[in-house]
N, C-alpha and C positions, 0 to 999 in steps of 0.2 A: 514809934507809930502813934499817931494822934487819933484815938477813937472818939467819935461823937455819939452821944446817947440820944434816945428819943426819936429814932427813925422807924420808918416802915419800909420793908424790903420784900420784893416779890421776885421769885425765880422765874425766868422766862426760858422755856425749853424749845430750842430750835428757832428757825426763822419764822415759822407760822405764828408762834406766840409773840416773838419779838416784834415783828413788823406790825402786827395788829395793835400792840400796845404803843408802839412808836407813832403810828398814824393817829390813834386816838388822842395821844398827848399833843401832837402837832396841830390837829384840828381844834383842840381846845385852847391853843396858845392865844394870848391877848397882846403881849408886848414883844417878846423876843424868842428866837430859836437859835441855838448853836448846835452844829453837827460836825463831828470829826470822824473820818473813816479812811481806812487804808485803800479799800476798793469801793468805787462807786461805778457800778457796771450799767451799761445801757441795755437792760433786758426788761422783762415785765415788772420785776420788783423795783428796779431803778426808776422806771417810768412812773410807777405808782407813788413812790416817795417824792419824785419830782413834782407830780401833780399836787400832792398835799402841800409841799413847800411853796409852790407857786400860788396856790389858793390862800395860804397864810399871808404871803407877801401882799396879795391883792386886797386883803382886809386891813392892811396897815401894820402887820407884824414885821419887825426887823429880823430878817433871816440871814444867818451867816453859815456858810458851808466851807469846810476845809478838807481837802483831799490830798493824798500823797501823790507826788509826781511820778513815781514808778508804778505803784499799785493801781492808780487810776489814769495811767498814761493814755488809755484809749477811751476816756470819757467822751461820750458821743457829742458831736457838734449840735445836734438837736436839743440835747439837754442844756448845753451851755447857752444856746440862743434863747431858750425858754427862761433860764435864769436871768439873763441880761434884760429881756423884755419885761419880766415881772419885777425887776429890782431886787432879786435875790443876790446877795453879795457872796462871792466865793473866791477862795485863794487856793493856790497849789503849793504844797510844801516841796521845795526842791524839784522844780520841773525837770523832766528829762529832755535833753537835746541830743538826738541820736546822730552820730557821725562816726567816721572811722576813728577819730580821736577818742570819742566817748567809749567806743568799744575797747580800746587799749586801756582805758582807765576804769574798766568795769569793776575790778576788785579794790578800788580805792576805799579807804576808811570812810571818807565823807559820803561817798555814794551809798554805802551800806547803812548809813544812819537815816533810816526811814521813819516816817510818821505812821506807826502801826496801831495807834489807839483806835478804839471804837467807842466814842462818847457822844452823848446828846444831852442837851439841857433845855428846858422850857420854862420861861418866866421865873427863873431862879426858885422854882417850887418842885419840879420833877426832873430827875436825871436818870440816864441809862449808861451802863458800863458793861462790856462783855467782849466776846470774841467774834461777833457776827458782823460781816461786812454788808454793804448795800448790794446784794447779790442774790439771785434766785437760789432757793434752797435745793432744788432738784436739777440744777444744771451747772456745769462748770465751764468757764471760758476755754480751758485747756483740754478738757477731757469729754465734753459733751454732756448728754443727759445722764443723770444718776439714777440708780435703781431705788435708792432710798434717800431721804433728806440727810444732809450733813449732820453729824452729831456735834452740837454746839450749844452754848448757853449765853445768857445775858441776865442782868438784874435791873429792875426798876426800883428807884429809891425816892422817898420823900422824907423830909426832915432836915435837921441841922447839917447833915453831911452834904446836902446839895449846895451849901454855901461854898466850901472849899472847891468843889467841882466847878461851880460857876466861875469863881475867881480864876481858877487854873485855865479854863477854856477862854475866858476873856483875855488873860495875859497872852496866851498863844495867838489869839486872833490879832491883837493889837501889834504884836511883834511882826507877824507876817504881812499885815495889811498896811503897815507904815509906808513902804515905798509907793503904794498906790495913792496915798493921800497928799503927796508932795505937790501936786498941781492944784489942789483946792485948799485955800486958806481956811474956809469955814469947816470943812471936814477934818482938817488937821487940828483945828482948835477944839472941835467936839471930841476927837480922839484923845487929845491931851487931857481934856477935862474928865473923860471917862477913865483914863489911866489913873488919875489921882483918886478916883472914887472906887478903885478896884478892891480896896480893903473892905468896903461896905458890902461888896458882893460875897465876901467870905462868911457873911453871917446870914443865916436863914432860920426863920421861926416856924416855918411850915412843918407839918409832920403829924405829931400826935401819937407816935408809936413808942415802942420800948426796946428797940434793937440797937446794939452797939455796932457801929460801922466805921472803918477807916478807909480813906482814899489814898492809895499808894501808887506813886508814879515813878517812872524811870526816864531820866534825860541825861544829857551829857554835861551838866553843870553841877547842880547841888544834890541830885538824886541818882547818882550813878549805880548804886547797888541796893536801893531801897526795897525793890520787889524780892530780890534774892534773899536779903536779910530777913524779910517777913516770913518767907518759907522756912529758912533755917532756924529762926527763933521758935517757930511752932513745932518743927520736927524734933528739935533738941529736947523739948519738954513733953513730947508725946508719951502717953502711958500705954495705950492699947491699940491705936490704929493710925496709920498714914495711908491715905488713898489718893493717888494722883492720876489725873486723866489729862494727857497733854499731847498735842498734835506733833510737835517737833521736839524730841527729847534727846538732848545731848549735853547733860550737866557736866560741870567742871568737877575737879577732884574733891573740892571741899563739900560740894553738894552731895556727891556720891558717898563721901565719908560719913556725913550725917545720916544718910539713909541706912547705910550698913550698920552704923552704931545703934540706930533705933531697932533694927531687926535683931541684932545680937542681944539686946536687953529685953527681948520678948515682945516687942511691938509688932503687930501684923502690918507689913508694908506691902501694898499692892500698887501696880502700875497698869493703867490701861493706855495703850499706845496704838499708833496706826498699824493696821494690817494690810491696808491697801495704799501703797505709797503714792502720794501726790507729787513729791519731788524726790526721786530715787536716791540722790547722793545723801541727803540728810537721813532718809530712812535706813539705808544700808550701813551708814556710818554708826548709827545708834546701836545696831546689832552687835557691833564689836564690844559693847559694854555689857551684853547680856550675861556672859559667863560669870563675871565678877559679881553681878547682882544676884543671880540665881544661887551661886555658891554661898552667899550670905543669908539665904533664906527668903529673899524678896520674891514675891509672886509677880509674874509678868503675863499680861494678856494682850492680844492684838485684836483690834476692832475690825471686822470684815464686812459689815452690812453696807457701809458706804464710806465716804471720807470722814475721818475723825478730825475735827477742827477745834475741839474744845481746849480750853486752858483753865482748868479748875482743880481744886484740891480740897480735901477734907482731912482734918486732924482731930482725933478723938470724937466727942459727940457735940462739940460746940464751936469749932473753928472751921471756917470755910473761906475760900477765895474764888472769885469769878473775874475774869478780865481778858486782856489781849496778849499777855506775856507768855510766850513759850518758855520751856526750861531748856534753852539752848543759848549759845553765845551771841547770836544775832539779836535776840530779845533782851537777854540779861546784860549785854555789854555795849550794844550799839543803838538799837531802835528806841524811839519814844513810845512808851507803853503806859498802860493804866489798869490797875486792878482794884477791886473792892475786897476788903477783908471783913468778914461778918462774924461776929461772936453771938451765935444764937443757935440753940439746939434744934429748933423747928426748921430753920433754913438749911442748916447742915444736914439734917435728916432727909429733907426733900431732895437735896443734891445727891446725897449718898445713895438714895433709892434709885435715882436715874442711872448713876454710874454702875451700881451693882446689877441692875436689870440688863444693862448693856454687856457687862461681863458674863452674865449667866446665859443670855440668849443670843447675843450677836457678836461674840468674840471667841477666839481660840487661845487656850493656854499655851505658853511657851515652856517647854521642859528641857532639861539639860541634854536629854537623849536627842532632841531635834538638832541641837547644836553639833553634836558628834556626827550626825548623819549628813551634815552640810558638806557637799563635795568641794573639790579644789576650786572650781569656778566660783561657787558661792563665797568661799573664804577669800578668794582674790578680790571679788567685787566689794566685799565688806572692807577689806584692807585698803583698797584704792580709794573708796569713798571716804574712809576715815582720814587718809592722807590729804585728800582734797579739802575736806572740811577743816582740818587743822591748819592748812595753808591759808584758808580764808580767815580763820581765827587769829592767825599771826598778825593780821592788820590791826587788831585791837591792842597789841603789845603785851598780851597776857597769855601767850601760848603755853607757858609752863603750868597754867592752871587746868589745862585740858589734855 
């Protein structure tokens, strides 16, 4: 993992802080904006972000938006027309084409390889990384109005780490946009020229901070296990605390082995997981792992105030990660993900305070007694969900790890 020194990092709590910071950065943009998101929804938040991007394009900023073909399959026509009219360039990662044939191919490995990252970059000076989609914080497309905002995080960074983030986003954009350039010799020439300059994008002098940060990605080429390895390396050397808060938790055997080993050597291991299932199969499948974890002394809490969408972790008093990667096979083995790993006691402390507050005031502890009280229907539901999830994992070719 390549840590960059000299950064400034700000923790953003929930959509309220994230969207305010994102809009501020977009409004200050002078040259370029890059945005990648899994979900870009046509709601109040989506329209606010659209307005800011259109406004930026109107003053000459080059705006590039990348959305996932499944997560943003319902991106509104109005938003797309506004993008086109304003000159905002956007591409769709693996567009969905629904038909009876696509239905039969639903669980293909290729189809499950989604663009799940939530990244933004402005002028190669400011970048954002986290788990928050372009989506209203108090409304869900599948479940309607929420009683409380989703529990989620992002981070705003300035400094040398913005260089690698910028280069990575540029590389992704050029790869996806290349087919659209075939009809324009001038645009193709400009893209090729930019491609050869991409190494310059990996360098950034802005910042003036003192925080060490690494940008860790997962793809299906050179970085297949990078995010998982970052977690395991930190857990392996943990001395007193591992605190994980994750929306979709279904770790493989190696990950569970590291957590159990940490607990047995006296490290306090706590998990904050979903208590209100957004996708029932993943939720109930994860509960089949509870008995093993509780028996090892690992504490489990379920968040009940709203949907838990966070993908964060804290190890000891100086290591923290914020990003888009769940601890499940879809994130760790299939999707394109991005996390920041921050080595800083202040940042780790702020994140820990938020997770601990949620554990204390907005969650319920899971005890072994609750598992014993689960009726035959609950056990059957968990077992069936576990089987379905393992079937999906088999598409990755590593079923033996789960």
